[in-house]
N, C-alpha and C positions, 0 to 999 in steps of 0.2 A: 733651467725650468722657467718658462715664460709666465709672467704674471698678468692676469686679467682683472681689471678694476671695474666693478659693476655698480652703477648708481641705482639703488632700489627706490622707486618712486610710486606713489599711489595716494588715493584719497583716504581720509580717516575710516577706520573700521572695515578695511578690505582684507584683513588678515596678514599684513606684511610681516608682523613679528612672528606669527605662527609659521609662515612660509620660510622665513630665514632660519628659524629654529629647526624646521624639518630638513632643510638643506645642509645645515652644518652642526646640528645638535647644540646650538648656542643656548646659553642660559639667559634668554631674554624674557621679559614679562609679556604675556599675551594681551591683546587689546591695545587700543590706542588712546588710553586716558591721558589727560593733560600731564606733560612732564615726563612720560615714560620714554618717548623717543624724540624729545624736543631737541636734543643734541644728536648729531650723526653718530651712529654706532657701527663699528666694523667687526666683521667676522671673517675668518679665513678657512679655506678648505682646499684639498688637492683632488683634482679630477682629471684623469687622462693626461698626466704629466703636465698639468697646468696649475699654477697657484692662483686660485680664484679668491679675490677679496671683494666682499659685498658690503657696500656702505648704505646703511639704512637711513634714509632721509625722512624728516618729519612728514606726517600725513598732511596733505594740502589739497584744497579743492581747485585751486588755480595758481598760476605762476604770477602772482601779484605781490605787492608790498603791504597788503592790508593787515595781515597777521604776522607774528614772528615766525611761525612755521613756514608760511609762504615765502617770506624774505630769506630764510635760511636755505630752503630748497632752491629757490631761484638763484641765489648767489653762488651756490655750489655748482649748479648746472651751467652757469655762465663762466665761472672762474676756476672751478675744481678740476683735478686731474682724474679722468675716468675714460674707459674705452667704450662702454655702451650703457644704455638705459634698459633696466628691467622694469617695465610698467605693470604693476599688479592691479587688477580690477576685480570687483565683486560681480560674479556671474549672475547673482540674483537681482542686481541693480545696475545692469549694463549701461543703460542710456545715460544715467547721470555720470558714471565713471568715464565714459568715452569722451566727455567734454574735456577732461584733462589730457586724455590720450591724444586727441586731435591737436591740442596745443603743443604737446611734446614733440609731435611729428614736425612741427615748424622749426625745431632746433636743428634739423638735418643731421642728428646724431644717430648712430646705430641703435636700433631699439627692438626689444622683444616684449611680447605681451603675454602675461600669465593670467589666464582666466581662473581665478581662485574661487574657492567655495563651489566648485563644479558639482560636487555630490549634493549639495543643498539645492542647487538649481534643478538637478534631475528629479529630486523628490518633489519639488514644487511644480513640476510639469513644464519647466522652461527649457526649450530646445534651441540651442544656438548653433548655427551653421558656421563652424570655425574656418572652413575653406573660403567661404564667401567673405567672412570678416577679415581674414588675412589678405584677400585680394583688394578689399575696399581700403584697408589701412596701409597695405604695402609692407607689412611686417609679419613675421611668424607668430601664430597664436597657439599657446599650449594650455590645454585644460589642466588645472591642478587642484589638489585638495591636500591640506596639511593639518587638519584638525586633530587627528590622532595617528599613532604609529600604524594601526591596523588599516586605517582608511586613506593612507597617503596615496596620491595619484600623480604619476609622471614627474616626480622630483628628479629622477635620474635623467629622464628625457629633457627636462628643462636645463640641466647642467650640460648635456650634450649640445643643445642648441646654443648655449652661451659660448661654448668652445668653437662651434661651427661658425657662428656669427662673427666672433673675434678674428677668425682665420681669413675672413673675406677682406680683400684689399680695397676697402672703401672707407678707410678710417678718416674722420674729420677731427683733427686735433686743434683746430683753430678755436679761439675763444668766441663765444656767441653772446648776443645781446637779446634778452627776452624783454620786449617792451611791456609795460603795464597795460592791462586791457581797459579799453573804454567800454561803455555799455553796449555800443554797437558791435564791437568785436566779441564781447562775451556772448551776445545773442547769436552771432555767427557760429561760434563754437558749439553752442547748445543746439542750434538747428542742425548742424552737421552730425552731432551725436545722435539726435533724434532720427534723422534720416537713415543713418547706418544701422541703428538698432532695429528700426522697422524692417530693414532688408534682411537682417541675419536671424532675427527671432521669429521662427516659424510658428511656434505655438506657445501659448502662455495660459495655462489652465487657472482655475480659481486658486489663489494662493492660500493654502491651508495654514502656513506658518504665520502669516500676518493675521489671520483670523484668531489663531491661538494667542498671538501677542495682544491683539485687541481685547480679547476676553480677560487675559491676565491683567492688562492695564486698567480695565474697568474696576478692578479690586485694588491693586497696589497703587494706582495713581489717583485714587478717589480724593476729591478736593477737601473732604472733611476728615476722613480717618486714614488717609494715605500716609501722613507724617507719623501717626501713631503706630502704624504697621512697621515703618522703618525703625522707629525707636524700639519696638518690640524685638526686631531682628538683632539690633545692637545689644539689647539687654540679654538676649539668649546667648550671644557670642561671649559677652563678658562673664556671664554666669558659668558657662561651660569651661572657660579658661581656668576657673577655680575648681570645678568639680572633676574635670578630667586631668588637668595639669597638676593638681595638688598632690596626688599620689606619687607621680613620677618625681615631683620636686622633693618630697620627703626622702625618697630613695637616693637621690643624688646628694642630698644633705648628709644622709647617713654615711654614704661612701666617702665624701670629703672629710667628714668628722673622723672616720676610722683612719684615713690616710694621714690626717694632721696629727692625731694621737700617736700613731706608729712612728712618725718622724721624731716627735718630741721625746718619745721613750727610748729611741735607739741612737740619737745623736747626743754625744757627750757634752759638746760645747753648748751652754745654755742660750747664748745670744744667737748662734747659728740655728739652733733648734727652733727658737722663737721666730726668726726671720723666715725660715722655710715653712714651719707649721702654721704660725699665725699670720705672717705677712703675705706669703705667696699663696699657699694652699687655702688659708682662711679667707683672704681678701678676694682672690679670683674665684674660689669655690662658691662664695656667697653670691657672686654675680651669675655664674654658670648655672647654679641650681634653679634659677628662675626661667631657664630656657623652655621647659615644657609648657608653662603658662603662656609664654610669648608665641610658641608654635601654634597653639590653639587659636590665639587671637589672629595670627597671620592667616590661618586656614579659613576662618570665618570671613574676613575681609576679602581675601582672594576669591572665595566662592561668590560673594555678592558682585565683585567686579567682572568675573568671567561670564556670568549669566546675562550681563547687560543691564542689571538693575541699578547700578550706581549712576549711570547716565540719566536715568529717569528721576532719581532722587535729586539730582542737580536741577532738573526742570521743575520738579515739585517744589523745591525750596526757593526758587528764583523770586517769587512774590514776597516771601519773608525776608530774604537776604537784601532785596532791593530797598526795603524800608530801613535797613540798617546801614545803607551806603555801600553795600557789596553787590557784586554781580552774581548771576546764577552760576557762572563758571567758577566763581570763587569757592563754591562748595567742594570742587574736586581737590584743589590744593589743601583746603581745610580738612577734608576727610583723610587725605594722604598724610596729614600731620599726625594723625593717630598712630601711623606706623613709624614714620621718621620725618623730622623737619627738613632734612637736606633735600630729598626729592620734592617735598611740599613747596619749599621756596622756589625750586626750579620750575615747578608746575604753574607758577603765576605768570609765566611768559605767554600763556594763551590769552591773558587779559590785555586788550588793546588800550583801554583807558588808563592813563598814567596814574591818576589819583586812586582809582579803584585797585590798581595793582599794588600801590604802596600801602594802602589800608590793609589789604589782604596779607601782605608781607609782615606788617607789624602785629597782626593778631594771630598768625599761625601758631606762634609759640604757646598760646593759651590752649591749644588742642593737645592734650597730653600724649606725647609720643610713647612708643613701646619701651623706651629706655627708662621712663619714669615708673613703669608698671612694677618692677621689683621693689621700689620704695613704697608704693601704695600697698602692695601685698604685705610687706613687713609691718607697716604701721597700722593698716586696717586689721590685720591679724592680731596685733598687739592690743588694740583698744576697742575692738568690736567682736561680738560673738561670731563664730564661723558660719552660723545659720544665716546671718545677714550680710556676710562679707561681699557676696556678689552684688547685692542691691546697693551697698555703700560705694563699691567701685563704680557701678553704673552711674550713681549720683555725682561722683567726682568728675567723670567724663562729661556728663550733661552740664554741670556747673561751669566747667571750663569753656564749653561751647557757648553758654549763655553770656558769660563774661566777655568772651571774644566778640559777640554781637553788640553788646553794650559799648565796649571800647571802640568798636568799628564806627558806631553811630557818633560817639563823642569825637573821634578823629574826623569824621565826615563833616560835622558841624563846625569844627574849629580849624584844624590845620589843612585838611585836604578838601577844600570846597571845589565844586565844579559840576559839569553835566555828567550824567550817567550814560551808559551804553546799553543798547537793546540786546536782548538775549537771543542768540541763534545757535542751535546745537542739534546734531543728528541723533535720533532715537533708534539705536540698532535693534534688530529683532532679538527676542529672548532665545538663548541657546543653552543647551545642556553644557555644564562646565566640563572642561577637559581635565581629567585627573592628572595627566602628564604635565600640563602647564601649571596646575595648582601645586603639584609637587615641586616643580622647578622654582616657582615663586617662593614657596616656603623654604626650600633648600638654600637659595641664594641669600635670602634675608637672614636665615638662621646662621649661615656661614659667616655673614658680615658681623652678626652679633658675637659669634665666637672669636672672630679675628680681633674684635675690640677687646675681648677678655684676655686674649693672648698677647696683645701688644701694649697699648698705652694704659689699659686698666691694670695689667701686670706691673708695668713701670710705676703707675700711680700707687699701687698697693705697696710696692717695695719702698718707694719714696716716703709714703706716709708712715710706714713702719719705722724707717730710720729717723724721721722727724719726730716721731712719738717716743723714740727710745733715747735720743741724745739731744743735748748733753745730760749725763746722769749727775745726780747730787752725791758728791763725795761724803758730805756730812750725814746724809740719810743712810748711805751704805755703811758707814762706820757705826752709826747708832744701831743699825739692823744686826750687824755682826756681834756687837756687844750684848744686845738684848737676847739674841739667839743663844749665845754662850751661857747667859744666866739661866735661860729656860732649860738648856741641856743639863746644867748642874743642879737644878732644883729637884731634890729627891722627894719632895712632897707631892709632885704631880705624877699622874699615871702616864703611861706611854700614849694613850689616846688623847689625854689632855695636852700633853706636850706637842703632839702632832697638830692639834687644833690651834694651839697658841702660836706655833711656828707659821701656820697658814695665815693667821691674822697679821703677824709681823711682815710676812712676804707681801700680802695685799697692801699693807700700809706703805711699804717701800715702793711698790709699783705705782701706787697713787702719787707719792711724792715725786718720783722720777718723771711721771707723766706730766705733772703740772710744771716741772722744771724744764721739760723738753721744748723744742722749737714749736711744736704743735700746741703745747699747753700755754706757752706765753702768748702765741698769736690768738689762741682761743679765748684767753682772758680779756684781750682787747675787744674781740668781736662779741664777746658775751655782753659787753656794755651796750653795743649797738642793738642787739636783739633782746636786751633785758625786759622791754615791755611785754614780750611774749614768753618770758621766762625760759628762753633757750639756754642750756648750759653750753660750755665751751666746745664740747664734742659735737653737738648738733650744729653749732655755728661753723666749725671747721669743715664739717661734711658738706655744707652748702657751698663753701668756697671751692673745695676739690671737685664738686659736682659740675663745675664749669668745664673741666677737662672732658667729662662724660657723665651723664646722669647716673649711669650704672655704678660709677665710682662712689656715689653717696653710700650705697649699701656696703661696699667693700671697706670704705673708710670707717663706718660705724662698726663693722665686723672686726677690724683691726683694733680700733680704740677700745671697744668693750671687751675684747678677748683678753686684754691685759689684766682685767679684773676677774674674768671668768673664762677659763680656757675652753669651755664647751661651746663649740660653734653651731650646735644643733639649733634649728629654727625655734623650737619651743622654748629652749633656754634663752635664746637671743631675745625673743619677745618678752619673756619673763623679766629679763634685765631692763628692757625698755619700760615695761609697766612699773618697775620698781624705781627707776631713775628719772623717768619723764612723766609729768602730770598729764592727765587727759586733755585739758585745754591747750597745753603746749604741744602735745602730739597732734591734735587737730590743726593747730596753727602752723605746725611744721609741714603737714600735708598740703595745706593751702599755699604756703610760700613756695613749695616745690612745684605746684601746679602752674605758677605764673612767672617765676623769675627767669632770667635770661637762659636761652637754650645752650647746648654744649658748644664747645669751641668750633668743631667742624661745621655745625649748623650756623653759627654766628658768622663765620667766614663766608659761607654760601650766601647768607642774608646780605652781607656787605657787597658782595659781587653782583647780586641781583638788584639790590636797591640803588646802587650807584656810588658807593664809596665809603670810606672809613667814618665820615661824619654821621652817616646813617646808623652805623654800629653804635656810636656814642649815644645817639637818640634812642636806639633800641634798649641799651643798658639802662638809661635813666627811666624810660617809659615802663619797662617790665619790672624794674626794682621798686618804683613807686607803687605800681599796681599790686605787686606781690606783698609788699610791706603793709599797705593799707588793708587789703583783704585778710591778711594773716592776723593783723591786729583786731579786726572786726570779729574774726572767727574765734580768737582767744577769749575776748570778753563775752561774746555770745555764749560760748561753751561754759564759761564760769557761771553765768546766770542760769543756764538750763540744767547743768549737772549738779 
């Protein structure tokens, strides 16, 4: 079977991700927000006995070295191994897109043109003569539409043309050199694109979609209350995550509780029963139970992204971000940080100014990622009434964003001085969200979350269980057996009193063993470090294990507290926290979690994007100092107010 390697090239917001998804059913995120396709992505499919590999290159306006996307695309076209170029253009904005197409023709590589969003062009009254366009460019032009499964157009025909073009004996496998454009050359390409567009577009009626976009922007992009509208959207999303996801969360908790109790009742070996019931099911279950809340959060953010609203928010916030030493484009990696810090760090590649990029990298961790949400839910539910939980969660996220801006300004004035860069970004039209792409966005992110729970969170839960169980105290066990024997022989106690007394002795034994374990000894040392915030050793240990993954904080606390109370149900879990942790310490713990170093995977990504291990050390010192300082302030402020 022959393999055809296709380089997928196009400008931003032309629907490349949607098209490649329609061709291969790949689980790619729709839209071209910063960082989504910054690395080349490959998908494979079989068509007419050919293995077709499509390499999705970053969206770029020209083949220059000005942006990282341009450089990546240019380098691949010059040095990469591929058989032909599939150039995707936006049919509703043909003239601007053809400027890149004309430049691609100069590479003398086999090329095919996909006139994407053809359905939208038809609705807007834009008529394109594809035969004349094909003649002018010298390449085959295929109208396509990939927005939804029902509205797909010519996806099979496009694959047929790829196979046909590959079969032609005009392959140029030589390396090419794409020179950077001067102003004169850029003008030449723009003029060529304008001339061709005027020839092939026979009719262009009043564009109703742009009128609708303009009317919507008059409200959502208002210079005074546009930001408050955005904050309102985010507040609604966070509130719904509690209201809708809360019921499903309780159902999952009940299921894991039943499974844990069943294991402990039916496994004879006490240590094995505790390992499976408390360590594995209890630790992983505590993490998985928060999935419904996270799904609602993913849904809300994906909805805002696919409509085109997020790009406008970046423009709206540019004036504010500029005052804090950030770029308008910094908003996109910052808002991505609410989902996961890994793609957020990668999204900073769109920032050309080195200092602005580093500042953005250093403050992304203050934007609470979804992995922190289970911790917030647990502690907010423990120390605040359920009626105000959504508002408190909203305030947590807003506080993180505010501190990120303040720290960015501090870094700009001290460490990363220099000139700022002007803001240039395309505003796409508003589009109805694609339910299919929203589904895939939620699906892939949720699957990633579950994979964490099934891999290193599972390993972490087991490791924490062993570290919290061993070594055991022989003296405590001997004393427990002697005292238990005395209770059994005491004829003055009723059977109920004996049972209660034996439970107290067992709890005392567990407490002694816990303090004697590896976790207990390490926690005793860390407790001194966090003593100003009155964190006990269990809270201190959970912060350290949280570096593996923030979700592990909840499973760590679930394992540690389950040793004193086997009930893993959330209400009981929160009751234990209210009993064992003071309100000021609980608030201080939330604040520390908000600002301390991201998880291991995110930290590695940060180091790669920032430029080396030394920046990881800087990040650890920076985030630890910020987290400790704000946590201390929160502790004493709460003591005064409560």
